[in-house]
C-alpha positions as a Markdown table, in Angstrom:
| # | Residue | x | y | z |
|---|---|---|---|---|
| 1 | Met | 116.5 | 76.9 | 115.1 |
| 2 | Ala | 118.9 | 77.3 | 112.4 |
| 3 | Ala | 116.2 | 78.0 | 109.8 |
| 4 | Leu | 114.9 | 80.9 | 112.0 |
| 5 | Leu | 118.6 | 82.4 | 112.2 |
| 6 | Phe | 118.7 | 82.1 | 108.5 |
| 7 | Ser | 115.1 | 83.5 | 108.0 |
| 8 | Phe | 116.2 | 86.5 | 110.1 |
| 9 | Gly | 118.9 | 87.3 | 107.5 |
| 10 | Thr | 115.7 | 87.7 | 104.9 |
| 11 | Phe | 114.3 | 90.0 | 107.1 |
| 12 | Leu | 117.1 | 92.1 | 107.2 |
| 13 | Ser | 117.7 | 91.9 | 103.4 |
| 14 | Thr | 114.5 | 92.6 | 102.8 |
| 15 | Leu | 114.1 | 95.6 | 104.9 |
| 16 | Cys | 117.5 | 97.2 | 103.5 |
| 17 | Gly | 116.2 | 97.1 | 100.0 |
| 18 | Gly | 112.9 | 98.5 | 101.4 |
| 19 | Leu | 114.7 | 101.2 | 103.3 |
| 20 | Phe | 117.1 | 101.8 | 100.0 |
| 21 | Gly | 113.7 | 102.6 | 97.9 |
| 22 | Ile | 112.5 | 105.1 | 100.4 |
| 23 | Arg | 115.9 | 106.7 | 101.1 |
| 24 | Tyr | 116.1 | 107.5 | 97.4 |
| 25 | Arg | 112.1 | 108.1 | 96.6 |
| 26 | Asp | 113.2 | 111.1 | 94.5 |
| 27 | Tyr | 114.8 | 109.0 | 92.3 |
| 28 | Leu | 111.5 | 106.6 | 92.3 |
| 29 | Tyr | 111.4 | 106.6 | 88.2 |
| 30 | Leu | 114.9 | 105.2 | 88.1 |
| 31 | Ile | 114.0 | 102.7 | 90.9 |
| 32 | Ile | 110.6 | 101.8 | 89.2 |
| 33 | Ser | 112.8 | 100.9 | 85.8 |
| 34 | Phe | 115.3 | 98.6 | 87.7 |
| 35 | Thr | 112.1 | 97.0 | 89.6 |
| 36 | Ala | 109.9 | 96.5 | 86.2 |
| 37 | Gly | 113.0 | 94.3 | 85.0 |
| 38 | Val | 113.3 | 92.4 | 88.4 |
| 39 | Leu | 109.5 | 91.7 | 88.4 |
| 40 | Val | 109.5 | 90.2 | 85.1 |
| 41 | Ala | 112.5 | 88.3 | 85.3 |
| 42 | Leu | 111.5 | 87.0 | 88.7 |
| 43 | Val | 108.6 | 85.4 | 86.9 |
| 44 | Phe | 110.9 | 83.5 | 84.2 |
| 45 | Phe | 113.9 | 82.8 | 86.3 |
| 46 | Asp | 112.3 | 82.0 | 89.3 |
| 47 | Val | 108.5 | 81.4 | 89.8 |
| 48 | Ile | 107.9 | 79.6 | 86.8 |
| 49 | Pro | 111.0 | 77.3 | 87.2 |
| 50 | Glu | 109.7 | 76.2 | 90.2 |
| 51 | Met | 106.3 | 75.5 | 89.3 |
| 52 | Leu | 107.6 | 73.5 | 86.6 |
| 53 | Val | 109.8 | 71.3 | 89.2 |
| 54 | Leu | 106.6 | 71.1 | 91.3 |
| 55 | Thr | 105.0 | 69.5 | 88.4 |
| 56 | Thr | 107.5 | 66.9 | 87.7 |
| 57 | Gln | 108.4 | 65.8 | 91.1 |
| 58 | Gln | 104.5 | 65.7 | 92.2 |
| 59 | Ala | 103.5 | 64.3 | 88.7 |
| 60 | Leu | 101.2 | 66.9 | 88.2 |
| 61 | Ser | 99.5 | 68.4 | 84.9 |
| 62 | Val | 101.4 | 71.5 | 83.9 |
| 63 | Thr | 98.0 | 73.0 | 82.0 |
| 64 | Pro | 96.3 | 74.1 | 85.5 |
| 65 | Ala | 99.7 | 76.1 | 86.1 |
| 66 | Met | 99.4 | 77.9 | 82.8 |
| 67 | Ala | 95.9 | 78.6 | 83.3 |
| 68 | Ala | 96.6 | 80.2 | 86.6 |
| 69 | Ile | 99.3 | 82.4 | 85.0 |
| 70 | Val | 96.7 | 83.5 | 82.3 |
| 71 | Thr | 94.4 | 83.9 | 85.1 |
| 72 | Gly | 96.4 | 85.9 | 87.6 |
| 73 | Phe | 97.4 | 88.3 | 84.7 |
| 74 | Phe | 93.6 | 88.8 | 83.4 |
| 75 | Val | 92.5 | 89.3 | 86.9 |
| 76 | Phe | 94.7 | 91.8 | 87.9 |
| 77 | His | 93.9 | 93.5 | 84.5 |
| 78 | Ile | 89.9 | 93.2 | 85.2 |
| 79 | Ile | 90.5 | 95.1 | 88.5 |
| 80 | Glu | 92.6 | 97.8 | 87.2 |
| 81 | Lys | 90.6 | 98.4 | 84.4 |
| 82 | Ser | 87.4 | 98.5 | 86.4 |
| 83 | Ala | 88.0 | 99.3 | 89.8 |
| 84 | Leu | 90.7 | 101.7 | 88.7 |
| 85 | Ile | 89.6 | 102.5 | 84.9 |
| 86 | His | 91.9 | 105.1 | 83.1 |
| 87 | Ser | 89.9 | 107.5 | 80.9 |
| 88 | Ala | 91.7 | 109.6 | 78.0 |
| 89 | Gln | 90.5 | 113.0 | 79.5 |
| 90 | Glu | 91.6 | 112.0 | 83.0 |
| 91 | Gly | 94.9 | 114.4 | 82.4 |
| 92 | Lys | 98.3 | 112.8 | 82.8 |
| 93 | Tyr | 98.8 | 109.2 | 83.8 |
| 94 | Val | 101.5 | 110.0 | 86.3 |
| 95 | Asp | 98.9 | 112.2 | 88.7 |
| 96 | His | 97.0 | 109.4 | 89.2 |
| 97 | Lys | 96.4 | 107.6 | 92.5 |
| 98 | His | 95.9 | 103.7 | 92.4 |
| 99 | Pro | 96.0 | 102.6 | 96.1 |
| 100 | Leu | 94.5 | 99.5 | 95.5 |
| 101 | Val | 97.0 | 98.4 | 93.0 |
| 102 | Gly | 99.7 | 99.1 | 95.6 |
| 103 | Tyr | 97.8 | 97.5 | 98.3 |
| 104 | Ile | 97.4 | 94.5 | 96.1 |
| 105 | Gly | 100.8 | 94.0 | 94.7 |
| 106 | Ala | 102.4 | 94.7 | 97.8 |
| 107 | Ser | 100.4 | 91.7 | 99.6 |
| 108 | Gly | 101.3 | 89.5 | 97.0 |
| 109 | Leu | 105.1 | 90.1 | 97.3 |
| 110 | Ala | 104.5 | 89.5 | 100.9 |
| 111 | Phe | 102.6 | 86.4 | 100.4 |
| 112 | His | 105.3 | 85.1 | 98.4 |
| 113 | Ser | 107.9 | 85.9 | 100.9 |
| 114 | Leu | 105.8 | 83.6 | 103.2 |
| 115 | Leu | 106.4 | 81.0 | 100.8 |
| 116 | Asp | 110.2 | 81.8 | 100.7 |
| 117 | Gly | 110.1 | 80.9 | 104.4 |
| 118 | Val | 108.2 | 78.1 | 103.9 |
| 119 | Gly | 111.1 | 76.8 | 101.5 |
| 120 | Ile | 113.7 | 77.7 | 103.8 |
| 121 | Gly | 111.8 | 75.7 | 106.6 |
| 122 | Leu | 111.2 | 72.5 | 104.3 |
| 123 | Gly | 115.1 | 72.6 | 103.2 |
| 124 | Phe | 116.1 | 72.4 | 106.8 |
| 125 | His | 113.4 | 69.6 | 107.2 |
| 126 | Val | 115.4 | 67.7 | 104.8 |
| 127 | Asn | 119.0 | 68.5 | 105.8 |
| 128 | Pro | 121.1 | 71.4 | 106.9 |
| 129 | His | 122.9 | 71.6 | 103.3 |
| 130 | Thr | 119.7 | 72.0 | 101.6 |
| 131 | Gly | 118.3 | 74.6 | 103.7 |
| 132 | Val | 121.4 | 76.6 | 103.8 |
| 133 | Ile | 121.6 | 76.9 | 99.8 |
| 134 | Ile | 117.7 | 77.8 | 99.7 |
| 135 | Ala | 118.2 | 80.5 | 102.5 |
| 136 | Leu | 121.3 | 82.1 | 100.9 |
| 137 | Ala | 119.3 | 82.2 | 97.6 |
| 138 | Val | 116.4 | 83.9 | 99.3 |
| 139 | Ile | 118.7 | 86.1 | 100.9 |
| 140 | Ala | 120.0 | 87.2 | 97.7 |
| 141 | His | 116.7 | 88.2 | 96.3 |
| 142 | Asp | 115.1 | 89.5 | 99.2 |
| 143 | Phe | 116.8 | 92.8 | 99.0 |
| 144 | Ser | 114.8 | 93.3 | 95.3 |
| 145 | Asp | 111.6 | 91.9 | 97.4 |
| 146 | Gly | 112.2 | 95.2 | 99.8 |
| 147 | Leu | 112.5 | 97.4 | 96.9 |
| 148 | Asn | 109.7 | 96.2 | 95.0 |
| 149 | Thr | 107.3 | 96.4 | 97.8 |
| 150 | Val | 108.3 | 99.8 | 98.7 |
| 151 | Ser | 108.3 | 100.8 | 94.8 |
| 152 | Leu | 104.5 | 99.5 | 94.4 |
| 153 | Met | 103.3 | 101.4 | 97.1 |
| 154 | Leu | 105.1 | 104.9 | 96.4 |
| 155 | Leu | 104.5 | 104.6 | 92.9 |
| 156 | Asn | 100.5 | 104.3 | 93.9 |
| 157 | Lys | 100.5 | 107.3 | 95.9 |
| 158 | His | 100.8 | 105.8 | 99.5 |
| 159 | Thr | 102.6 | 107.6 | 102.2 |
| 160 | Val | 106.3 | 106.6 | 103.2 |
| 161 | Arg | 104.4 | 105.4 | 106.6 |
| 162 | Lys | 102.3 | 103.1 | 104.8 |
| 163 | Ser | 105.2 | 101.9 | 102.6 |
| 164 | Leu | 107.1 | 101.1 | 105.7 |
| 165 | Leu | 104.4 | 99.0 | 107.3 |
| 166 | Phe | 104.2 | 97.0 | 104.4 |
| 167 | Leu | 107.8 | 96.6 | 104.2 |
| 168 | Val | 107.8 | 95.4 | 107.4 |
| 169 | Ile | 105.2 | 92.8 | 106.9 |
| 170 | Asp | 107.0 | 91.6 | 104.1 |
| 171 | Ala | 110.2 | 91.4 | 106.1 |
| 172 | Leu | 108.6 | 89.2 | 108.5 |
| 173 | Ala | 106.8 | 86.9 | 106.3 |
| 174 | Pro | 109.7 | 84.5 | 105.9 |
| 175 | Leu | 110.0 | 84.3 | 109.5 |
| 176 | Ile | 106.4 | 83.1 | 109.5 |
| 177 | Gly | 106.6 | 80.8 | 106.8 |
| 178 | Val | 109.4 | 79.1 | 108.6 |
| 179 | Glu | 107.3 | 78.6 | 111.6 |
| 180 | Thr | 104.5 | 77.2 | 109.9 |
| 181 | Thr | 106.3 | 74.2 | 108.4 |
| 182 | Tyr | 106.5 | 73.1 | 112.1 |
| 183 | Phe | 102.7 | 72.6 | 111.7 |
| 184 | Phe | 101.3 | 72.0 | 108.5 |
| 185 | Leu | 102.3 | 71.6 | 104.6 |
| 186 | Ile | 100.6 | 73.5 | 101.7 |
| 187 | Pro | 99.3 | 70.8 | 99.5 |
| 188 | Ala | 101.2 | 70.5 | 96.1 |
| 189 | Lys | 98.4 | 71.6 | 93.9 |
| 190 | Leu | 97.3 | 74.6 | 95.8 |
| 191 | Leu | 100.8 | 75.6 | 96.0 |
| 192 | Leu | 101.1 | 75.1 | 92.2 |
| 193 | Leu | 97.9 | 77.1 | 91.5 |
| 194 | Tyr | 99.2 | 79.8 | 93.4 |
| 195 | Leu | 102.5 | 80.3 | 92.0 |
| 196 | Gly | 100.8 | 80.2 | 88.7 |
| 197 | Phe | 98.5 | 83.3 | 89.9 |
| 198 | Phe | 101.2 | 84.9 | 91.4 |
| 199 | Ala | 103.4 | 84.8 | 88.3 |
| 200 | Gly | 100.7 | 86.4 | 86.0 |
| 201 | Ser | 100.3 | 88.9 | 88.4 |
| 202 | Leu | 103.8 | 89.7 | 88.6 |
| 203 | Leu | 104.0 | 89.7 | 85.0 |
| 204 | Tyr | 101.1 | 92.2 | 84.6 |
| 205 | Ile | 102.6 | 94.8 | 87.1 |
| 206 | Gly | 106.0 | 94.7 | 85.6 |
| 207 | Ala | 105.1 | 94.7 | 82.0 |
| 208 | Thr | 101.9 | 96.8 | 81.7 |
| 209 | Glu | 102.1 | 99.2 | 85.0 |
| 210 | Leu | 105.7 | 99.7 | 85.9 |
| 211 | Leu | 107.5 | 100.0 | 82.4 |
| 212 | Pro | 105.0 | 102.5 | 81.0 |
| 213 | Glu | 105.0 | 104.3 | 84.3 |
| 214 | Ala | 108.8 | 104.6 | 84.1 |
| 215 | His | 108.9 | 106.0 | 80.7 |
| 216 | Ser | 105.9 | 108.3 | 81.3 |
| 217 | Gln | 107.6 | 111.6 | 82.1 |
| 218 | Gln | 110.6 | 111.0 | 79.7 |
| 219 | Ser | 112.0 | 107.9 | 78.2 |
| 220 | Ser | 115.8 | 107.6 | 78.3 |
| 221 | Phe | 118.6 | 105.3 | 77.6 |
| 222 | Ser | 119.3 | 105.0 | 81.3 |
| 223 | Leu | 115.9 | 103.8 | 82.1 |
| 224 | Ile | 116.3 | 101.0 | 79.6 |
| 225 | Val | 119.6 | 100.2 | 81.2 |
| 226 | Leu | 118.3 | 100.2 | 84.5 |
| 227 | Thr | 115.4 | 97.7 | 83.3 |
| 228 | Leu | 117.9 | 95.3 | 81.8 |
| 229 | Ala | 120.0 | 95.6 | 84.8 |
| 230 | Gly | 117.2 | 94.4 | 86.9 |
| 231 | Val | 116.6 | 91.3 | 84.5 |
| 232 | Leu | 120.5 | 90.8 | 84.9 |
| 233 | Phe | 120.3 | 90.9 | 88.7 |
| 234 | Ile | 117.9 | 87.9 | 89.0 |
| 235 | Gly | 119.2 | 86.0 | 86.3 |
| 236 | Ser | 122.5 | 86.2 | 88.1 |
| 237 | Ser | 121.6 | 85.5 | 91.2 |
| 238 | Gly | 120.7 | 82.5 | 89.9 |
| 239 | Ser | 117.3 | 80.5 | 89.7 |
| 240 | Arg | 115.7 | 78.9 | 93.3 |
| 241 | Val | 114.7 | 75.9 | 91.2 |
| 242 | Gly | 113.9 | 73.0 | 93.7 |
| 243 | Asp | 113.1 | 75.0 | 96.8 |
| 244 | Phe | 109.9 | 73.4 | 97.2 |
| 245 | Gly | 111.1 | 70.0 | 96.3 |
| 246 | Ala | 109.9 | 68.8 | 99.6 |
| 247 | Phe | 106.3 | 69.6 | 99.2 |
């Protein structure tokens, strides 16, 4: 019961972040700058440390995890450059519509939120103290998860209605994740590969999609500051290393 109550806190945090992004969508390029920093920092301060802890605790080789990162990066690159290929004659980049990128990015964030819920549930299965620590860490960064989900949808020309739909899916995912821990566990090897693939896709989205898009109209020092603020936001919130220690 306690795990579900705390997962409801993640629901509210995610929802607030997404609604903030929708409310201030007229400043989308400022939000995108911040989001880019958040996504890149999330890979190095959050996802990769979780992978390294998992490999140590489960005595697994780190090589498949690193390969999964590269795979995630280039799979997303191939999807974009083949299904959503850019041409130098297509006009301005900012006018392009890339709905598939929005769907894939938002879905990936939702699945990661599902794993956040799994981490909370498993933490409470270990002991209440561990569960509370994990839950508070997840709640602290879920505001940015909601913001990221909405930003990816709006950036790729989706409607506010569709953005809200994926926001709700992302917000509900941790609650579902908590529930799953009462029925089955995700194998450590499979989780490791997923985390690697997700890290690679986040790195691609943040570094090659959001950062160039944020500066596509006009570069400014304020955009750079916002990107660094996104990095500091994730770094100062503290890594959630050990969240999946129960696997």
